[in-house]
DRENPA-3360 file (N, C-alpha, C; in nm, 2 decimals, always signed):
BEGIN
1 = XXXXXXXX = -0.46/-4.15/+2.88/-0.45/-4.02/+2.81/-0.55/-4.03/+2.69 ~ -0.64/-3.93/+2.69/-0.74/-3.93/+2.58/-0.70/-3.84/+2.47 ~ -0.74/-3.88/+2.35/-0.70/-3.80/+2.23/-0.81/-3.69/+2.21 ~ -0.78/-3.58/+2.15/-0.88/-3.48/+2.13/-0.98/-3.53/+2.03 ~ -1.10/-3.48/+2.04/-1.21/-3.52/+1.95/-1.18/-3.48/+1.81 ~ -1.22/-3.57/+1.72/-1.21/-3.54/+1.57/-1.30/-3.43/+1.53 ~ -1.24/-3.33/+1.46/-1.32/-3.22/+1.41/-1.39/-3.26/+1.28 ~ -1.50/-3.21/+1.26/-1.58/-3.23/+1.14/-1.54/-3.12/+1.04;
9 = XXXXXXXX = -1.44/-3.14/+0.96/-1.39/-3.03/+0.88/-1.48/-2.99/+0.76 ~ -1.56/-3.09/+0.72/-1.65/-3.06/+0.61/-1.76/-2.97/+0.66 ~ -1.81/-3.00/+0.79/-1.91/-2.91/+0.85/-1.86/-2.77/+0.88 ~ -1.73/-2.77/+0.92/-1.67/-2.64/+0.95/-1.66/-2.56/+0.82 ~ -1.62/-2.62/+0.72/-1.60/-2.55/+0.59/-1.73/-2.49/+0.54 ~ -1.84/-2.55/+0.58/-1.98/-2.50/+0.53/-2.03/-2.38/+0.61 ~ -1.97/-2.35/+0.73/-2.02/-2.25/+0.81/-2.00/-2.11/+0.75 ~ -2.10/-2.03/+0.76/-2.09/-1.89/+0.71/-1.98/-1.81/+0.78;
17 = XXXXXXXX = -1.96/-1.83/+0.91/-1.86/-1.76/+0.98/-1.72/-1.80/+0.94 ~ -1.70/-1.93/+0.90/-1.57/-1.98/+0.85/-1.54/-1.92/+0.72 ~ -1.64/-1.92/+0.63/-1.63/-1.86/+0.50/-1.59/-1.71/+0.51 ~ -1.66/-1.64/+0.60/-1.63/-1.50/+0.61/-1.49/-1.48/+0.67 ~ -1.45/-1.56/+0.76/-1.31/-1.56/+0.82/-1.21/-1.57/+0.71 ~ -1.23/-1.67/+0.62/-1.13/-1.69/+0.51/-1.13/-1.58/+0.42 ~ -1.25/-1.53/+0.38/-1.26/-1.42/+0.29/-1.20/-1.29/+0.34 ~ -1.22/-1.26/+0.47/-1.16/-1.14/+0.52/-1.01/-1.15/+0.54;
25 = XXXXXXXX = -0.96/-1.27/+0.57/-0.82/-1.28/+0.58/-0.75/-1.28/+0.44 ~ -0.82/-1.33/+0.34/-0.77/-1.32/+0.20/-0.77/-1.18/+0.15 ~ -0.88/-1.11/+0.18/-0.89/-0.97/+0.14/-0.78/-0.89/+0.21 ~ -0.75/-0.91/+0.33/-0.65/-0.83/+0.40/-0.51/-0.87/+0.34 ~ -0.49/-0.99/+0.31/-0.36/-1.04/+0.25/-0.34/-0.98/+0.12 ~ -0.45/-0.97/+0.03/-0.43/-0.91/-0.10/-0.40/-0.77/-0.09 ~ -0.47/-0.69/-0.01/-0.45/-0.55/+0.01/-0.31/-0.52/+0.06 ~ -0.27/-0.59/+0.17/-0.14/-0.57/+0.22/-0.03/-0.61/+0.12;
33 = XXXXXXXX = -0.04/-0.72/+0.06/+0.06/-0.76/-0.04/+0.06/-0.66/-0.16 ~ -0.05/-0.62/-0.21/-0.06/-0.52/-0.32/+0.01/-0.39/-0.28 ~ -0.02/-0.34/-0.16/+0.04/-0.22/-0.11/+0.19/-0.23/-0.10 ~ +0.24/-0.34/-0.04/+0.38/-0.36/-0.02/+0.45/-0.37/-0.16 ~ +0.39/-0.44/-0.25/+0.45/-0.45/-0.38/+0.46/-0.32/-0.45 ~ +0.35/-0.24/-0.45/+0.35/-0.11/-0.51/+0.45/-0.02/-0.44 ~ +0.46/-0.02/-0.31/+0.55/+0.07/-0.24/+0.70/+0.03/-0.27 ~ +0.73/-0.10/-0.26/+0.86/-0.14/-0.28/+0.90/-0.13/-0.43;
41 = XXXXXXXX = +0.80/-0.17/-0.52/+0.83/-0.16/-0.66/+0.85/-0.01/-0.70 ~ +0.77/+0.08/-0.65/+0.79/+0.22/-0.68/+0.92/+0.27/-0.63 ~ +0.97/+0.22/-0.52/+1.10/+0.26/-0.47/+1.21/+0.21/-0.56 ~ +1.20/+0.09/-0.61/+1.30/+0.03/-0.70/+1.30/+0.11/-0.83 ~ +1.18/+0.14/-0.88/+1.17/+0.21/-1.01/+1.23/+0.35/-1.00 ~ +1.20/+0.42/-0.89/+1.25/+0.55/-0.87/+1.41/+0.54/-0.85 ~ +1.45/+0.44/-0.78/+1.60/+0.42/-0.77/+1.67/+0.40/-0.90 ~ +1.60/+0.32/-0.99/+1.66/+0.29/-1.12/+1.65/+0.41/-1.22;
49 = XXXXXXXX = +1.54/+0.48/-1.22/+1.52/+0.57/-1.33/+1.51/+0.72/-1.29 ~ +1.50/+0.75/-1.16/+1.49/+0.89/-1.12/+1.61/+0.93/-1.03 ~ +1.73/+0.92/-1.09/+1.85/+0.95/-1.01/+1.86/+1.09/-0.95 ~ +1.82/+1.18/-1.03/+1.83/+1.32/-0.99/+1.73/+1.35/-0.87 ~ +1.61/+1.29/-0.89/+1.51/+1.31/-0.78/+1.55/+1.24/-0.65 ~ +1.60/+1.12/-0.67/+1.64/+1.04/-0.55/+1.76/+1.10/-0.48 ~ +1.84/+1.17/-0.56/+1.96/+1.23/-0.50/+1.94/+1.37/-0.44 ~ +1.81/+1.42/-0.45/+1.78/+1.55/-0.40/+1.80/+1.55/-0.25;
57 = XXXXXXXX = +1.87/+1.65/-0.20/+1.89/+1.66/-0.05/+1.77/+1.73/+0.02 ~ +1.72/+1.66/+0.12/+1.61/+1.72/+0.20/+1.67/+1.82/+0.30 ~ +1.77/+1.77/+0.37/+1.86/+1.85/+0.45/+2.00/+1.80/+0.43 ~ +2.10/+1.87/+0.46/+2.24/+1.83/+0.43/+2.26/+1.68/+0.49 ~ +2.30/+1.59/+0.40/+2.33/+1.46/+0.44/+2.21/+1.36/+0.44 ~ +2.09/+1.41/+0.40/+1.97/+1.33/+0.40/+1.90/+1.34/+0.26 ~ +1.91/+1.24/+0.18/+1.85/+1.25/+0.05/+1.71/+1.18/+0.05 ~ +1.64/+1.21/-0.06/+1.51/+1.15/-0.08/+1.52/+1.00/-0.08;
65 = XXXXXXXX = +1.62/+0.95/-0.14/+1.64/+0.80/-0.15/+1.65/+0.74/-0.01 ~ +1.73/+0.80/+0.07/+1.75/+0.75/+0.21/+1.61/+0.75/+0.28 ~ +1.54/+0.86/+0.27/+1.41/+0.87/+0.34/+1.31/+0.76/+0.29 ~ +1.31/+0.75/+0.16/+1.22/+0.65/+0.10/+1.26/+0.51/+0.14 ~ +1.39/+0.49/+0.14/+1.44/+0.35/+0.18/+1.40/+0.32/+0.32 ~ +1.42/+0.42/+0.41/+1.38/+0.39/+0.55/+1.23/+0.38/+0.57 ~ +1.15/+0.44/+0.48/+1.01/+0.43/+0.48/+0.96/+0.29/+0.46 ~ +1.05/+0.20/+0.40/+1.01/+0.06/+0.38/+0.99/+0.00/+0.52;
73 = XXXXXXXX = +1.07/+0.03/+0.61/+1.06/-0.02/+0.75/+0.93/+0.03/+0.81 ~ +0.90/+0.15/+0.79/+0.78/+0.21/+0.85/+0.66/+0.14/+0.79 ~ +0.66/+0.11/+0.66/+0.55/+0.04/+0.59/+0.53/-0.10/+0.65 ~ +0.64/-0.17/+0.67/+0.63/-0.31/+0.73/+0.56/-0.30/+0.87 ~ +0.61/-0.20/+0.95/+0.55/-0.19/+1.08/+0.40/-0.15/+1.07 ~ +0.36/-0.07/+0.98/+0.22/-0.03/+0.96/+0.14/-0.15/+0.92 ~ +0.19/-0.23/+0.83/+0.11/-0.35/+0.79/+0.10/-0.44/+0.91 ~ +0.21/-0.46/+0.99/+0.20/-0.54/+1.10/+0.09/-0.49/+1.20;
81 = XXXXXXXX = +0.09/-0.36/+1.23/+0.00/-0.30/+1.32/-0.15/-0.32/+1.26 ~ -0.16/-0.30/+1.13/-0.29/-0.32/+1.07/-0.34/-0.46/+1.09 ~ -0.25/-0.56/+1.07/-0.29/-0.70/+1.08/-0.32/-0.73/+1.23 ~ -0.25/-0.68/+1.32/-0.28/-0.71/+1.46/-0.42/-0.65/+1.50 ~ -0.45/-0.53/+1.44/-0.58/-0.47/+1.47/-0.69/-0.56/+1.40 ~ -0.67/-0.59/+1.28/-0.77/-0.68/+1.21/-0.79/-0.81/+1.28 ~ -0.68/-0.87/+1.32/-0.68/-1.00/+1.39/-0.77/-0.99/+1.52 ~ -0.74/-0.88/+1.60/-0.81/-0.87/+1.72/-0.96/-0.83/+1.70;
89 = XXXXXXXX = -0.99/-0.74/+1.61/-1.12/-0.69/+1.59/-1.21/-0.78/+1.50 ~ -1.15/-0.85/+1.41/-1.23/-0.92/+1.30/-1.20/-1.07/+1.30 ~ -1.08/-1.11/+1.29/-1.05/-1.25/+1.27/-1.07/-1.34/+1.40 ~ -1.03/-1.29/+1.51/-1.05/-1.37/+1.63/-1.20/-1.39/+1.67 ~ -1.29/-1.28/+1.66/-1.43/-1.31/+1.69/-1.49/-1.41/+1.59 ~ -1.45/-1.41/+1.46/-1.50/-1.51/+1.37/-1.45/-1.65/+1.40 ~ -1.32/-1.65/+1.44/-1.26/-1.78/+1.48/-1.33/-1.84/+1.60 ~ -1.36/-1.75/+1.70/-1.43/-1.80/+1.82/-1.57/-1.85/+1.78;
97 = XXXXXXXX = -1.64/-1.79/+1.68/-1.77/-1.84/+1.64/-1.76/-1.98/+1.58 ~ -1.66/-2.00/+1.50/-1.64/-2.13/+1.44/-1.61/-2.24/+1.55 ~ -1.52/-2.20/+1.64/-1.49/-2.30/+1.75/-1.61/-2.33/+1.83 ~ -1.68/-2.22/+1.87/-1.80/-2.24/+1.95/-1.90/-2.33/+1.88 ~ -1.92/-2.31/+1.75/-2.01/-2.40/+1.67/-1.96/-2.54/+1.67 ~ -1.84/-2.56/+1.65/-1.78/-2.70/+1.65/-1.79/-2.77/+1.79 ~ -1.77/-2.69/+1.89/-1.78/-2.75/+2.03/-1.93/-2.78/+2.06 ~ -2.02/-2.70/+2.01/-2.16/-2.73/+2.03/-2.21/-2.85/+1.95;
105 = XXXXX = -2.14/-2.88/+1.84/-2.18/-3.00/+1.76/-2.12/-3.13/+1.81 ~ -2.02/-3.12/+1.90/-1.96/-3.24/+1.96/-2.06/-3.33/+2.03 ~ -2.05/-3.46/+2.01/-2.14/-3.54/+2.09/-2.09/-3.55/+2.24 ~ -2.18/-3.56/+2.33/-2.14/-3.56/+2.47/-2.07/-3.69/+2.50 ~ -1.96/-3.68/+2.57/-1.88/-3.80/+2.60/-1.92/-3.87/+2.73;
% end
């Protein structure tokens, strides 16, 4: 049984495609985290300080608080869908470039 070849991590870290992959993933993470914190934080602040607004009935039995609370689930699904889209369209092609470069640099066995 043969072991997999050793990757040259220093060479990979120097690749422009690897640097771009890391930067784009970081950027997505910052934006998604910031949006989630603002949305959830806004909900918590409204719940704490805007009792009359949050208690407003949209239709009988359905308040603004309930709708905004359920919107948290919608926000999570939206972030998940956005990540899947970014992963397919942006992250995977960059990852494939990095892997292809590393495979091209392997010495012939």
